[in-house]
C-alpha positions as CSV (number, residue, x, y, z in Angstrom):
1,M,-1.1,21.0,-22.6
2,T,-3.6,18.8,-21.0
3,H,-2.1,15.4,-19.2
4,D,-3.7,13.2,-22.0
5,E,-1.3,15.2,-24.5
6,I,1.9,14.4,-22.9
7,T,4.4,13.9,-25.7
8,P,7.7,12.6,-23.8
9,A,11.0,13.6,-24.8
10,K,12.6,10.6,-24.0
11,E,11.2,6.9,-22.9
12,L,13.1,4.5,-20.2
13,D,11.8,1.0,-20.2
14,C,13.0,0.0,-16.5
15,V,10.5,-3.5,-16.6
16,G,12.1,-6.3,-15.0
17,L,14.5,-4.1,-13.2
18,Y,14.0,-3.8,-9.2
19,C,14.8,-1.2,-6.6
20,P,17.5,0.8,-6.8
21,I,18.1,0.3,-10.8
22,P,15.1,2.3,-11.9
23,I,15.6,4.8,-9.6
24,A,19.1,5.1,-10.6
25,Q,18.6,4.9,-14.3
26,T,15.4,7.6,-13.8
27,K,18.0,9.8,-12.2
28,E,20.3,9.3,-15.0
29,A,17.7,9.9,-17.9
30,I,16.2,13.0,-16.6
31,E,20.0,14.6,-17.5
32,T,19.3,13.6,-20.4
33,V,16.3,15.8,-21.3
34,K,15.8,19.3,-21.2
35,V,14.2,21.3,-18.7
36,G,10.3,21.8,-19.3
37,E,10.7,18.2,-21.4
38,V,9.2,14.9,-20.0
39,L,10.7,11.4,-19.3
40,M,8.5,8.7,-19.7
41,V,9.6,5.7,-17.5
42,E,7.9,2.4,-17.2
43,A,8.4,0.0,-14.4
44,D,7.0,-3.2,-12.7
45,D,8.8,-3.2,-9.8
46,P,6.2,-2.5,-6.9
47,A,8.6,-0.1,-4.7
48,A,8.8,2.0,-7.9
49,E,5.8,4.2,-7.3
50,E,6.8,5.5,-3.7
51,D,10.5,5.7,-4.9
52,I,9.6,7.8,-8.3
53,K,7.3,10.0,-6.1
54,A,9.8,10.6,-3.3
55,W,12.5,11.1,-5.5
56,A,10.4,13.5,-7.7
57,K,9.6,15.7,-4.8
58,H,13.3,15.5,-3.2
59,T,14.7,16.8,-6.5
60,G,12.1,19.3,-7.3
61,H,10.9,17.7,-10.8
62,E,7.3,17.4,-11.4
63,L,5.8,13.8,-11.5
64,M,2.7,14.6,-14.1
65,K,1.3,11.6,-14.3
66,I,1.3,7.9,-13.3
67,E,-1.0,5.6,-15.5
68,R,-1.1,1.6,-14.6
69,A,-1.4,-1.5,-16.9
70,G,-1.6,-4.7,-15.3
71,S,1.9,-4.6,-13.3
72,I,3.3,-2.2,-15.5
73,M,3.1,1.2,-14.1
74,T,4.3,4.7,-16.5
75,F,4.9,7.8,-15.0
76,Y,5.5,11.0,-16.6
77,I,8.0,13.3,-15.3
78,K,8.6,16.9,-16.3
79,R,12.4,18.0,-15.9
80,T,11.6,21.5,-13.6
81,K,15.7,22.5,-13.4
């Protein structure tokens, strides 16, 4: 599977929410997808990129891709455990 073919099992909309809400909701949402599945998170909080990168590294989940469209960032996170 190439990164262009990522099909998220679940989508989480955190647009308009600010730290720490996007990361808290991401933590909850990753538990609702199966290991190996992908959670897509959209956020516009400037802190979200660093927060989600650090969270993924800390928890061991794989941050597969980050897309940007204007102020919106889309994160693709694969559950690894």
